[in-house]
C-alpha positions as CSV (number, residue, x, y, z in Angstrom):
1,M,-11.4,-0.2,-1.0
2,P,-13.3,-3.6,-1.8
3,D,-11.2,-6.8,-1.6
4,E,-11.4,-7.2,-5.3
5,M,-13.5,-6.0,-8.3
6,G,-13.4,-8.6,-11.2
7,V,-16.7,-7.3,-12.7
8,E,-17.3,-5.3,-15.9
9,F,-20.6,-4.1,-17.5
10,T,-22.0,-5.6,-20.5
11,A,-22.6,-3.5,-23.8
12,A,-26.4,-3.4,-22.6
13,E,-25.8,-2.2,-19.2
14,L,-23.3,0.5,-20.4
15,A,-25.8,1.5,-23.0
16,I,-28.4,1.9,-20.2
17,I,-25.9,4.3,-18.2
18,T,-24.8,6.2,-20.9
19,A,-28.3,6.6,-22.4
20,G,-29.8,7.8,-19.0
21,I,-27.0,10.4,-18.6
22,Q,-27.6,11.6,-22.2
23,Q,-31.3,11.8,-21.4
24,A,-30.9,13.9,-18.6
25,I,-28.4,16.3,-20.5
26,T,-30.8,16.5,-23.5
27,A,-33.7,17.3,-21.1
28,I,-32.0,20.1,-19.5
29,T,-30.6,21.4,-22.9
30,N,-34.0,21.2,-24.4
31,K,-35.3,23.7,-21.9
32,K,-32.5,26.2,-22.6
33,V,-28.9,25.8,-23.4
34,V,-26.6,27.3,-20.7
35,Q,-22.9,26.8,-20.7
36,L,-21.3,29.4,-18.5
37,T,-17.9,30.3,-18.7
38,A,-15.4,30.1,-16.0
39,E,-15.7,33.8,-15.5
40,E,-19.5,33.7,-15.5
41,R,-19.4,30.8,-13.1
42,Q,-17.3,32.7,-10.8
43,G,-19.1,35.9,-11.0
44,G,-22.6,34.3,-10.9
45,Q,-24.5,35.0,-7.7
46,S,-25.2,31.6,-6.0
47,V,-27.3,31.3,-3.0
48,A,-25.9,29.8,0.0
49,E,-28.1,26.9,1.6
50,T,-28.3,28.9,4.7
51,R,-29.6,32.0,2.7
52,Q,-32.0,29.9,0.6
53,P,-35.1,30.5,3.0
54,Y,-34.6,34.2,2.6
55,V,-34.8,34.1,-1.2
56,H,-37.8,31.7,-1.0
57,K,-39.6,34.1,1.4
58,A,-38.8,37.2,-0.7
59,I,-40.2,35.7,-4.0
60,E,-42.9,33.6,-2.6
61,N,-44.3,35.7,0.2
62,L,-43.1,39.3,0.2
63,A,-42.9,40.3,-3.4
64,P,-46.4,39.3,-3.9
65,T,-47.8,41.0,-0.6
66,Y,-45.9,44.2,-1.5
67,P,-46.0,44.6,-5.4
68,N,-45.1,48.4,-5.3
69,L,-41.6,47.2,-4.4
70,Q,-41.1,44.8,-7.2
71,P,-38.6,45.8,-9.7
72,G,-40.5,46.7,-12.8
73,F,-37.9,45.3,-15.3
74,L,-37.7,41.9,-13.6
75,P,-41.0,40.2,-13.7
76,L,-42.0,38.3,-10.3
77,T,-43.4,35.3,-12.4
78,N,-39.7,34.9,-13.9
79,A,-38.3,35.0,-10.4
80,Q,-40.8,32.4,-9.2
81,T,-40.0,30.2,-12.1
82,D,-36.1,30.5,-11.7
83,L,-36.6,29.8,-7.9
84,R,-38.5,26.7,-8.8
85,A,-35.9,25.6,-11.5
86,S,-33.1,26.3,-8.9
87,E,-34.5,24.0,-6.4
88,Q,-35.3,21.2,-9.2
89,M,-31.6,21.5,-10.2
90,N,-30.4,21.2,-6.7
91,E,-32.2,18.1,-6.3
92,A,-30.9,16.5,-9.6
93,K,-27.3,17.8,-8.6
94,I,-27.5,15.7,-5.5
95,L,-28.2,12.8,-7.5
96,A,-25.7,13.6,-10.1
97,I,-22.9,13.9,-7.5
98,E,-23.6,10.6,-6.2
99,L,-23.5,9.1,-9.6
100,M,-20.2,11.0,-10.2
101,D,-18.8,9.6,-7.0
102,R,-20.1,5.9,-7.8
103,I,-18.5,6.4,-11.4
104,I,-15.1,7.6,-10.0
105,D,-15.2,5.1,-7.1
106,F,-15.9,2.1,-9.3
107,G,-13.2,3.2,-12.1
108,L,-10.7,3.8,-9.3
109,A,-11.3,0.4,-7.7
110,S,-11.0,-1.2,-11.0
111,E,-8.0,0.5,-12.0
112,H,-6.3,-0.2,-8.7
113,F,-6.7,-4.0,-9.0
114,A,-5.8,-3.9,-12.8
115,Y,-2.5,-2.1,-11.7
116,L,-1.9,-4.3,-8.7
117,Y,-2.2,-7.4,-11.1
118,T,0.2,-5.8,-13.5
119,R,2.8,-5.0,-10.7
120,K,2.7,-8.6,-9.5
121,F,2.7,-10.0,-13.0
122,Y,6.0,-7.9,-13.7
123,A,7.4,-8.6,-10.4
124,I,7.0,-12.5,-11.1
125,A,8.5,-12.1,-14.6
126,K,11.5,-10.3,-13.2
127,E,12.1,-13.1,-10.8
128,A,11.4,-15.8,-13.7
129,Q,14.1,-14.3,-15.8
130,G,16.6,-15.8,-13.5
131,T,15.3,-19.3,-14.5
132,K,15.0,-18.7,-18.2
133,T,11.4,-19.2,-18.0
134,T,9.7,-18.7,-21.4
135,G,8.4,-15.4,-22.0
136,A,9.9,-13.7,-18.8
137,D,12.1,-11.7,-20.9
138,T,9.5,-10.4,-23.2
139,V,7.1,-9.4,-20.4
140,V,9.9,-7.5,-18.7
141,D,11.1,-5.8,-21.8
142,E,7.3,-4.7,-22.7
143,L,6.6,-3.4,-19.2
144,K,9.8,-2.1,-17.9
145,G,9.0,1.3,-19.1
146,L,6.2,1.4,-16.7
147,F,8.3,0.2,-13.8
148,E,12.0,0.8,-14.0
149,G,13.3,4.1,-12.2
150,Q,10.5,4.1,-9.8
151,G,11.7,4.0,-6.2
152,Q,15.0,3.2,-4.9
153,T,16.4,-0.1,-5.4
154,N,19.4,0.4,-3.1
155,P,18.5,2.9,-0.4
156,P,21.4,4.9,0.9
157,A,23.1,3.7,3.8
158,P,22.1,5.6,7.1
159,T,24.1,8.6,7.9
160,P,25.9,8.2,11.4
161,G,24.4,10.6,14.0
162,P,26.5,12.5,16.4
163,G,28.6,10.3,18.8
164,T,27.9,7.3,16.5
165,P,31.0,5.5,15.3
166,P,31.0,5.5,11.5
């Protein structure tokens, strides 16, 4: 976790980020709309990284060498195209995962520090109520729904163990 955040994106920067993501979505969708259901994702036959070399060898080397063994209802050219598209999407997926990680991390760190500030602000307002500081009651009233009832304010007394006088 960084020591602090204290940064935000300008409208232009945010527009660049969202436009870039939207361009990627559009480029993929323009090729073919593929939105699998949860069941289709579960049932789809993905190729594990360790098996990828075998699939590559079958489609790029063995099938062209032994055309008599090719399934007549599944064209080799489609298999070759699908293999290349799979490899392309795997490369893009690596970058997309990195992007998602950075977006999540940035957002989480920013939320962390915003919440930390709010907790400290509330604690100071609670303390300031005792001195009748202007605004303290308003702040506590407005934020108490977020903080009251969390944690134990008076922890229970320890239970004496065996052989310990009460």
